[in-house]
C-alpha positions in Angstrom: 18.5 28.9 -22.1 20.2 27.5 -19.0 17.0 26.8 -17.2 16.3 24.0 -19.6 19.5 22.2 -18.7 18.2 19.1 -16.6 21.5 18.1 -15.2 21.6 19.9 -11.9 17.8 19.8 -11.3 17.5 16.1 -11.9 20.3 15.4 -9.5 18.6 17.6 -6.9 15.3 15.8 -7.4 16.9 12.4 -7.1 18.8 13.3 -4.0 15.8 14.9 -2.3 13.7 11.8 -3.0 16.5 9.7 -1.6 16.3 11.8 1.6 12.5 11.5 1.8 12.2 7.8 1.1 15.3 6.4 2.8 16.3 8.6 5.7 13.1 10.2 7.1 10.6 7.3 7.3 12.8 5.2 9.5 13.4 8.1 11.9 9.7 8.7 12.2 8.8 5.0 12.6 11.4 4.4 15.3 9.6 6.9 17.7 7.7 5.4 20.6 4.4 7.1 21.5 3.8 7.7 25.1 0.1 7.1 25.1 -0.6 3.8 23.5 -4.3 3.4 22.4 -6.2 1.0 24.7 -9.1 -1.1 23.5 -12.5 0.3 24.5 -15.2 -1.7 26.2 -17.6 -3.0 23.5 -20.5 -3.7 25.7 -23.2 -1.2 25.4 -24.9 0.0 28.7 -28.7 0.4 28.7 -29.6 4.0 29.2 -31.8 4.7 32.3 -35.2 6.0 31.5 -35.9 9.6 32.2 -38.1 10.3 35.2 -39.5 13.6 34.0 -43.1 14.6 34.5 -44.8 15.4 31.1 -47.2 18.4 31.2 
């Protein structure tokens, strides 16, 4: 049964993991993002009371 021969499939598996782990992450991590996140104001503002008449 030729599909049980691991020689070509193991080589393909190792080469694909080599591509995924050695080539793709540095390409993705080298990108610069155009909108860098900024820190938000941590002070909470007091909400204004509602001026509604209650019927």
